[in-house]
N, C-alpha and C positions, 0 to 999 in steps of 0.2 A: 081522456078520450073514451067516449061511450060506445062509439061504433068504429070497428076496425074494417075498413074497406079493402085493405090489402094492397092499395096503391096510393101514391102521393096525390094529394089534392091541393091545388093552388086557387085561391079566390082572388080575382083581380078586380079592383075598384078603379074605374076610369074617371076622368074629370076631377082629379084630386085638388085642382086649383080653383074649383067653382066657388068655394067659400070666401075667396079673397076679393069679391066684387061688391064693395060698398054696402049699401043698405040691405041687400039680399043676405049678407052675412049674419046680421042680427036675427032676421026672420027665420032662417034655416038652422041656426045654431042648435036650438033645442031638439029639432027634428033630426038633425045630423047626429047628435049625441045618442039619441034613442036608437037610430038605425045602426050606428057603429057598435053599440052594445049588443044588439041582436045578432049582427054579423059575427062579432067576436065569439059569442056563446055558441053559435052554429059551427064556426070553424074549430073551436075547442072540442066540441063533441065529436067532430070527424077527424081531429088531428091534422087539420088543414093549415096551410100558410096563407097569409093575407098580404097582398101588395096593393098599395095605392099608387097609381101612376097618373102622370099628366103628360100627354104627348105634345101639347102646345108649349110647355116649359121644359120638355125633355127630362122630366123628373122620374127617376127609378125605372125608366124603360129599359136601359141597358142592363141594370141590375136584375130585372125580371127575366130577361132572356138568358142571362148567365145562371140564374137560379134554376130555371127549367132544365137547362143543359146539365147542371149539377145533379138534379134529382133523377134525370133520365139516364145519364151516363156515369154517374158516380164521381164526377170530377170535383176537385176542391173548390169550395165557395168561400171567398174571403171579402166580398164586397160589403160596404157599409151603406145602408139606405139613406137617402136624403129625407129629412123629416120636414 
């Protein structure tokens, strides 16, 4: 962590299911990998958490809300994310 903000930061990436749509998958794969590398480096510098969610598939939405409550209220977090 390079920058200590003093408060928890959560980066939420919506539309996590977008790469599963046929021919767009190959076109965006290289761009997606580059983008994810940059986001991870940014999050690491801030000590931030990253969540990829998909509201259409209900993927990690509940886990995100529980994680935010965990960080805000200090409650126990034992959820396993869907990859």
